N, C-alpha and C positions, 0 to 999 in steps of 0.2 A: 549539289546546287537545286532548288526548287523541287526537291523530292515530296514524294509523299510523307504524310507522316511515319515516323520509323515503325511505330505499333501497329500502323494499318497495315505497311508493306508487308510485315512478320506474318499477319492473318492472314493476307491473299496467297502467299507462297503457296500452302499446301495443294489451292484449288487451281493456282496457274500450272503448279509443275505436271499436273493431270491433263490440262486441258490442251496444253500447246506440245505435246509429243506430234510427230509426223514431218517436220522439218529441222534441218535439209535433210538432201537426199544423203542415205546412208552410204551412197559410194564416195561421198567426198571425204569421209573419215578414214575409210579404207585407203583412201588413195594416200591419205597423210601418212598413216601408220605404214604404209608399203615404203615410203618416202625414208621416214627415219630409221625403218630397219635397214634400207640399202644404204643409206649413209656411213653406217658403220664402216663400212668399207671403203668410202670416198676421202679422197682427200681435200677436194673443192666441193663441198654439198651444195646443191640448191637449197638454201635457209627459205626461200618463199614457199617451198612445197611442205614445210613445217607448219604454216599457218593457215590456222582455222578462224577466218573473219567472224564465222556466227558465234563464236562466244559472245556474251555477253547481249545478243538480241532477245532473250527472254529474262523472266524475273524482274523488269525494269530497269535491266541493264543499257538500253536506250543506244545500243551499239549500231552505226552505220555501216554493214556489211559489203556497202557499192563499191563500185569500179572506181580508185582515184590512187594518185601518186603521191609521195611521201608529201604531206602540206598543200596538197592540192586543193586548189580554191572550187575545182569541180569534183563531185561526188555524183555518180550516176547509180542510183537505185529506185526501186520500186517504193511505190507508197501506198499504205494499207489502212483499211478503216482501224476505229477503235483507237486505243492511247499509244500512239506512235510519234515519239519526239523526232527519230532519226528516220520515219519514214515506213522502215522496216519492221515489221515482227514475225515470230516465228508461229505464232498464233493460226492454226490453220481455219479456224472458222470466221477469219477477218479478210478481207476481199481486197485486191489490187485496183488501186484507184487509176494507176499509169504507171510509167517510168520519169523520172524529173534528175535533171543535172546539177541541183544545189542542195546538199544535205548537209548537216553538222553530225558528228559522233559523238555519244559519251554524254549528252547534256539533258538535264532533267525539267526543260521548261515543257509545264503541263500542256501548253497551247500547241507543242511542236514547232520545228524551226524549218523556214525555206521549203521543198517541196514546190517550187515555181514551176511553172511550164510542162505541166504532165502531159506527154503523149502516152497512148493506149491505141495498140492494135484490135483492128476489130473484124468482124466477117458480117457483112450486111447484104444478104442473099436477095434482100428486096431492094437494092439499091442504095442512093445517096440519101434520100428523105427518110429513109428508114431507120437510119445507123443511130447507135445509141450513143448521143453525145454528152448529155447532161451528168453529171456526177455519179447520182444515186443510178442511173439509169445504167451506165456503162460498167459500174466495177463488176469485177467478177473474181469467184475463189481460182484458187490454181492446182495445178495436180500435185497431188500428196507426192513427198519425196523427189521432188524434183529441182529444189533450190540448191544452186552452186555457187560457189565465189570463192578466188584465190587471188591474191594481191595485184591488181590492177584488172580484175575480171569478176564482173555478177551476172548469172543468169537466172530466169527463173520460167516455169511454162506453166500457160494459163490451161483450166481445163475444158477450152475449146482445141488445144493442143497448138497454140502459137507458142514459139518460142523467143523471149526477149531475151538480149543478149547485150553488155556493154563491156567499154574501156575507157581509158582516160588519159589526158594529157592535164597540163597545171590549169588551162580553162577551155578546154572543150575535150572533145572525146566523139567515138562513134559507137551507135546503136545498130544493132544487127536483129532483125525480126526473120523468122522462118515459120511460113504460112503451111497449113495444109494443102498437098496437093492439088491444083484445079480449083484453089479459091482465090477471089478477087481481094487482094489487100487493101483496107482502108485505115486509115488513121484519125483519130480526133487530137486536135493539140490544145490545150485550156490553157486560155489568158487569165482567168480572174481566180481560180480555185488555188489555192495554197493550203498548204497544213495548218497552219492557224486561222484560215479564213478571214485573212486580212487585207485583201484586195482596195486600194484607195484608187484605182484608175489607172487607164492604160491603154496602150494601141495596139493592132495586129496589123501587118500588112504582106499580102502575098503578091509574090511576083512570079506568074506562071511561066514566064520564058527563061528565068534563072531557075525556076524550081527550087526558091528560096523564101522562106517565111520569118520575117523579122517582128520580132513581139517582144512587150516590155511595159512595165508598170511600175507602180508605187505600192510596198505592203507594209505591214505594221510588225514591230520588234517582236521577238518571241520571249524578249526576257528584259523587259524595259518598258517605259513609259508608252503606252497606246497613242499616244497623240504625236509621237514620233515615227517617220516616215521612213523607208529606204528606197532607193528605185535599184530593180532589176533589169537586165534584157539577155535576150538569146537571139541565135541566129539559127535556124533549122536548115540545111542544104540537103534536097531532096532526091537528086537524079544520079548520085554517086557518080558524078563526073562524067556524065552523059550516057551511062550505062541503063540507066532506068528512066520511063517515061510516064510522066503524070496522064491520069483518064480524067476525071473529074477534081474539082476544088470549089471551096467556096467558104463561107463562113456560117457560123451558127449563134444562136444564142437561147436561154432557157433558163426556168426556176424550178422550185418545186411544187407551183401550184397551177400547171398547166401548162405555161409556156414551152414550146421546142419547135423553134421556128431556123429555117435551114435556107441560106440564101447561096443556091448553087452560081457560080462563076463571080460572084462578088469576093473582092478583094482587101478590104478596109474594115475594120473595127476600129473606133475610138470612145471611150468608156469614161465615165466619170464615178466617182464612189457613189454609191448608191445610200444618198443621205436620210432615207427612212429607213435603212436597215436592211440585212439579209444580202446574201451575193448574186449578183444579176450575171450569170454565168454567161461565160462567150467563149468563142476560139475559134481557130480551123478546123475545116474537113477536108481529106483529099484522097484519092485513090490513085493506083498503079494500071497502066495497061499491061496487056500481056499475061496477067496471072502468073508473075513471078513467084516462087519458093521462097527467095531470100530478097529481102530489101533493108539494103543499108541508109542510114541516116547522119550526117555529120551535124554536131550541135557545136555551137561555141557559146559560153557566156559572158556576160560582164556587167559589170557594175556602173559604167561609164554612157555608154549607149548602146543600141542595137547595132549599129555599123562598126562598132568596137567588137561587137562580139561576133561578128562574120569575120572581121581582121583576125581574130585569135585563133577562129577554126580553121581560115586559110594558112595563117603561119605554123600553127602546132599539130595540124592534121595534115593539110594540104591535100594531095591525092592518094597518102598513102592507106594501104591496106587493114583492115581488123587485126591482122596477124601482126602488121607492121608494128601497129601502136600498142599492142599488148604487150609483143616482145620489148619495146622500148619500157612500157610502163614496168613491166618485169625486174628488168634490168636496173634501174632505178631502187626498186623494193631491195634486191639483191644486195646490192650496194651499202643501203642504208642497215638491213640487215646482219650483214657479215662484218658490222664494227664489234659485235659480242659473237665470237665463236668459241662453243663449247665441244667437250669431249663426248660426242654424241653418242658413242658404242658404249660408254660407261654410266650413261646418265637413264633414268626412267625415261620409257617413251613420253609418259603423260607430264614429265617434268620438261621434256623438251618443246611440245608442243605449246604447253602454258606458256613459257617463256616466250618463245618465238611470236606467238599471237598476241602477246603482251606488247614485244617491243613492235610490234606492227601498229598495234592501235596507238603506240607512244610517239609514232611519227604521222599520224593521220591529221592533226588538227593542232596548233591552231590553221587556219588556211591562210596562204600566202596569196594575197590582194595584191600585190605590190603592183601598181599602175593602173589600179582599178579603185583609186581613192573618190571619196565622194565628200561634198560640203567644204569643212576648212582645210581637208587634208589633200582637195584635190591639186596634183601636181606636185605635191612633196617630192624632196628629195632625198625623202629617208624611205627603207622599208616600209609597207604596210602590211599589217597581219590582221586577221579579221576573226572575230568568233574567239575573243580573248575570256571566254565566260567557261569556270570565273577564276579569278587570279587567287582567290581564296582556297579553292580546290587543288590548284596545280602549283602553288609556289613550295612544297612540302615534299614532293618526290618528283613530280614531271621534271622541273624544270633541273633539280641535280642531276637526274637520270641524262639530262640532254648536256649538261655540262660535261659528262663523262665520256661523251664518245663524238659530241656534235657540235664543238663551240662556234662555228660556223652560222647555224641554221638559230643557235642560243643568242648569238650576236646580232642577226638581223631582227629577231622578235625584241631584244633589248632595244633597239633603234626604233622600233615601232611604237614601244612604252614610253622612251624619253621624247619622240615627236609629240605625242598626246601630250605631254606637259608643255612642250615649245608651242601648239597650237591651243590647247584650251585652259593652259595653267595649271592641271593636275595629271599626273599620269592615269591611264585608263584603268579600270578596276575589273568590268563584267563586260567591255564590248561586244554588240550581239548583232550581228545581220548590219553593220557599217554604223551603229548608234549604240549611245551610252545604255547601259543594262543597270540592274540593280545593285549597289553595292551591297555585301553581305558581311565581310569582318572588319573592313576600313579601308587601308591602301594598300592591298596585300602586294601589289606590284614592286613595292618597297624592299620585299624579301627577294623577289626574281631579279630584280637589279643589282641589289648587294651581292644576291648570292655570284651573280656573272663578276661584277668587280675582284670582290675577295679572291676568287679561282684564277680570273685573266685578266690581271691589272696590267699584267707586263705584255701582254699581247692587244692590249685594248685597241691601241691605234692601228696595228694592224687588220682588226675585227672592225673597225669602222665606227667605234665608239669613243667619244670625247668624255673623259671622267670628270672632266668640271659641270658639264651639261648635265650628267649621270647625277652628281651630287647636287646639283641644282635644282633637280627632279624632286630628289628626296626631299629636299629641305622644303619645297612648296607643299609637298602631302604633310609634312610634318609640323609646318609651322603657319600656313594660310588655311583660314575656314572657307570654305566655297561656301556660294550662296544656300547651294541643294546638296547636301550631304548623302543624298540616296543614290546619286549617280556619280559621284568622283568625289575623293580626296576624303578627309574625316571630320568629325565634329571637336574639332581640335582646340578649339577655344575654351569649352568647358572643361575638356579632358586637362588642360594644361593648368588651368584655374584650381580644379579640386582635387588633382592626382587621380582621378577617375571617370568615367563617362557616368554622371549621377542621372539617377532614375528621377522623372518627372521635374526637370530642372526648366526654371525659367532662360531660353535662349534667344534673343531679340534680333540676332545678327545671322540666323542661318535656318534653314529649313531640314527637315529630315523625319523618319517615320521614326518616334520616341520608344523605341523596342530595344531590346538584345544588349543592353546597357552592361551587364557581366561579361559577355563574351566579347562586346567591341573594346572594352578595356583590356582584357588578354590580350586580343588581337595589335591594339594600339601599341601595347608595351613589345610586342615582339615586332611589331616594325620599327620600333623605336630603336631596337636593337640592331636592327638591320641598318638604319641610318648612321648609329654608333659604330659598326664594322668599317663602314665606307669612311666615317671621320677618322677614323685611326689609321687606315690606310694611308690617306692625303695629309697625314699630320696634323690635324686640326685638333686641338689637344682642348680648347675650349669645349667645343661640339661634343668630342668623347667623354667630357665629364658629364655634359648634360645630357646626354642620350642614354648615357649608362643608367644615370638616374631615373631618367624618364622608363628605361627599359624594366625598372623594378616596380613601377605602378602597379603590377600586376596583384603586389602583395596588399594594396589597398582594398581591393574586393574581398579579402580573407576573412571571412567571420569564423573565428575558434570557438563560437560558443553552439553551432549548428550540428546536431547532432543524426546520423541517418546509419542504419543498419548495425549500431554501435561503434560506429566511427567518427571522430568529431573532427571537426573544421572544413569548411567548403566555402568556396567562392559562391558570393552573392552579388545582387545587386545593391545599390547604395543610394539614400538621398543625399541633396546637397548640404542638409546639416551634418552629416555624418553616422545616421543610423543607419541600419541595414534594413531593406525591404526584405522579409523573409520568402525564399523561394524553396518548396520541399525539395531537396536535391533528386529525389526522384521522378519529378513531373519532366515530362516530355522525355523518358527514356524507355527503353522496350518492358520494365516492367509497371510504366503508368496504368492504370485501370482505366483514367479517362482518355479514350482514344479519339474524342473530338476536342481534345485541347489544342490552340493555334501554339504552333511551334517556330514557325518559318516567320517569313516576312509580314505576316499581316497584324494590321495595327491592332489587333486583340491578343496580340502575344503578351503575354504578362509573364512568363516565364524570365525572361532577361537573358536566355541563350540561345544562340542561332541554331536552329535544328538539332538541338542537344539537350542532355541534362546537366543540372550541376555536377552530377557523378562522374560524367564522360569531361565536363570541362576543366575540371578542378585539377586535372594532371597536367595542365598546359602551360609549361613554362621552359620549353626547347631550353633556352639560353642559361637557365639558373634551377636546374631539378634538385641542385645538391639542397637550395635553402627550401626547395617544396617539401623533401623529405623531412625537414626538419620543422615545418609548419604542420605534417601530418604524424610528428612523433618520434620521429627517427628510423635508421634502417629496419627494424623488425616489423614495426608497426606498419610502415610504408611496404613492405612485401606482403603481409596479413592483408592488407587494404587492397593492394594491387592483385593478389589472388582471388579476392571477394568480389572486384569488379569483373574479373572474368566469368567465378563459377557462379554468381547470381545473375548473369546475363545483361549487366549493366554497357559492356563493349558491343561497339557496332563497328564491324570490320567494315560498311559500305559509310562510313562517315568519317570525317578528314579528322575531325579534333582527336579520334582514337588511333589515328596512324601508328604515332609512337608509345602507344601505351604497352604493346607486346615487347620490347625493347626497355622499357622503363627499370625493369629489374637491374640493368647494367649499372644504373647510377646508385642503387642500394648497395652494390659489390656482389650480386647474385646473376653473372651472367648467364651461366648454365640452364637458369632458372628461363631465361629469354630465349634459349634455344629450344626448350619443349613448348614454350607458349607459343613461338612462331610457327612450329610445326603442328601445332592444334588449330591454329589459325587458319593457314594457308589450306589445310586438307578440311576444315569444315567448312569454309566458305567462298573455295574456288574449285574450278574442275575445269574440263575439256570440251561441257555441254554448252547450250546455248543459255541454259540457266546457271553457268558457272563463274558468275560474279556475284558479289553481296549488294545488288542495287546499280544504281547511276555509275557507269564508268566515269562520269562526273571528268570528260575530254581527257582519258588517259591518266587519271590520277589513281584509279584502282591497277589499272595496267603497269604502270611506273612503280607503284607499292608493291605489287605482287613480283615485279624483277626483280627488284632489290631485295625481297625475302628468298627468291632463289637464290640469289648469287652471293648470300649471307653477308649482305651489309644492310645498313640503314643510315641514311645521309642528315646531318643536322644544318637545315636550310640558315644561309646568311652566315655559313662558316666553312671552312676547308676541312672539317673531322667527319669521317665514317666510323660507325659504331660496328665492330665486327661479331659476327653470328656463324654460323656453320652453315656452307652452302650445299647446295642439293644435287651438286654435279661433282663429279673429281676434278674437273680442271676446265678453267675457261680463260680467254684473254679478248681483253678489252684493247681494240684500236682507236688512237685518237691521229688520224690522218691529218688534221691542221698542225698538233704538235711534234707530228712524225714519230711517236712512241707508242708503243706497245706495251701493255703489262699484263703478264700471265698469273693466276693466283692458280696454285694447285692445293687441293686437299689431300694431305697424307692420312693413310688408314678410312679413308672413307669407304662408307659401308652403305650400298643401295638400302638394305633393311631398315635404316634410319629415317628412310625418307617416306615416312607414313606420318599419321596424327598422333599417334602415340608411340614413342622410341623406346623399342623393347629392350628390357634391361638387358645388362652386359653389350652394347652395340657403341662404337667407338661415334660419338656424335657432337661431342663437347670439345671446345678449344682448349688443346694443351698448350701451345706454343705458337707464335708466328715469328717469320724471320723475313727481312725485306732487302732482296738482295745480300742475300746471305748471314747479314745482320740481327739481332733479336729485337723484335720490335720492343720498345718501352713499356706497350700493355698489349695485353690479350683483348682488351675490350675494345681499344679503336686505334685507329692510324690516319694520316694527313694527307691529302691530296698530293700537297708539294712532294712530301717522302715517295709516293706509289706511283700514282697516275700522273703526272707529270714528268717526272723521271724516266719511266717504265721499267721493265726486267722484271724480275720473279719475287713473287709474294709466295708462300709457303705457310699453309694453314694445317697445321699438324692437329688431328684430333684423337680423343681416347674415350674410354666406355666410363673412365672413372670419374662421374658427374662431381661428386664431393671434392676431388682435387682438383676439377676445373673450374670451380664456382666461386673465383676471385679474378680480379683485374690485375692481379699481382702489384698491389697500393698504386696504383695509377686509374684514378676513374675517368670517365668521360668529362670534360672541362664543363664546369658550371662559373657565371660571373662572381657569384658569392664566395667563392675558395679560390680566386683569383686566377680563373681561366680566361681563354680570348684575351690576353694580356698584350700580346704585339701581332701585328699584320706579318702575314708571310710573305 
């Protein structure tokens, strides 16, 4: 989502990898390694000890390593200078601006996200009026090799030896600051500076008797129309229940051209948007009596009011100590992470660390802001989740992973999507900071809610989901043209009229950026497949036929005449008169020599494909890959072309349209080749370092993709089908506490030597056969959620070193619409 041009990222990586060494603390990795080693002899290991929150904080991973609970609205992390959408980056040349309680994780907005209400500890030997309050003045480097984090905890030490720590609840937390002995603690609290520099007015009030600062304002969206603003508030309690005493307090204002004013004893700020431009910096400044070494500050946040922020802090933190809150946060993470239990003793330690760090990130976001709604959602009786950006990133692997082990949270998020339709007429696509964000592929929420429906329709009522409302939301996305499809819905009128999204079409009924016609057609078609799946579930035969036909519209942008690298037939954008508008399939790929070409949401994007090349997007028909194979010339040519896609460098591990391609060999009856390719993909693109992601985590899209790779599975969204690969662990169990079932997958003949980039010859790694509760599976290439994870029990995947013998699906390929697949709802 909103990532840099792919080729630009690749060019920068060698430079960044040398630049950003030095963080986090090496003691953290030693601690994780020791915990994994010790767990080999434990029956109830501490899974939180396996998590490395710093994976993805380099190499444009945009991961927030801050203190949070699962799906917490509050995420406490320091904000650093430079390109830092999540606030934190490992680059030791960047300076700390302060620590703030609102962040997103794994989103690629170029503006950054949140970073509101930064507080910075200071040493002011010259007294109150000499404190460095403005942003540029207060920025400070950290001490090398001191950053530390674990689930629910975050810590950094400034180069003046002030240590910053934080822990969190859902909407609040505690910050702890340790000062050098004999120093007077000062703090600057910022009203106007946030990460995207979007302040649009706000207020600040100091109550010196209560020792409380209430602060709040309006700010701009990080990934959406700049004219939209959201409101955010915080409450800072400074006295630690009476254990601390203020010395001085007041307000400050400043800019970058000489203004540096401080008002000792003043308690109020009321500032509007600076209409002439720039940020009129402002905030609070205070100090403590008695030179305390440790200062504790309680923080609450809210999207409703400052008083609500105070109430959140009082109810969620109260008088609890830092250790109490951390213990509770850690327990919530342990409960979440223990839903997947692996054989730690038999699993390579790096795989254990990658898996649990991925599972951790896959429960960081979206943010549960229930009770903190704004605008049309204020007072809703539904759940409200924020930072749904973007559904285009997450429908492929994030929500299918959630469906495996956490249907309660999945249902709550689905409820939030459906409520978007109730309030706005369409489901949200890319909601960011309580505001509509930019649409990328269409209405990908369709595939999210349809995935829930086909997997949990029997339990929908108990989970709080009305399937009729869910279907109504789907139909609105599929049939109703929004006035502006930049931010919700699809340009569905012309899509229905022509059978594809035409390039350069006259559209007199809706507004949107006239780009991405090729990729939008492909995405719209798969979204229609999601609607078709729910129609089938609800017995709506006419709609099944309609949306089955529309799900095949992907074929209408296939130009069989286009040739690239000797391969014939590629997706192309198309004029309304039926002629194709040629795009070189190489454009916007890593092999594109023009690194200034617009490939994303820019109005000048003439490529026709969103953040992708035609080489990449031409593989996208997850519901009908069998026909795609025919279009490409049959199995042999398909496999040859797929090999070339990887070997020639067109594959982008960090880009969602590439997600299913390593497993594409399954559909051509060559599953053993999928096993080889997934091993190569994992160990080429992922590891346990801060640069261990291939770019943006994309709100845990990468984390959930890696989790599935390591578990030896891949989900087909909007279905109940899983493709079977070779697990990276000898045994694991998925616990679904809502269904009250556990499913154990055992990998017979597992050989840890196979868990590397290239599987050594003669090593058991390929799927020989699969049994489900003692019965042979109909295919060694796929099985169904209803046969496995709904009922629980034992699955045995037997591996062989005989790659040739294992390289077919036993006459039972994964399903496709064109070959009669997905013929009935389970």
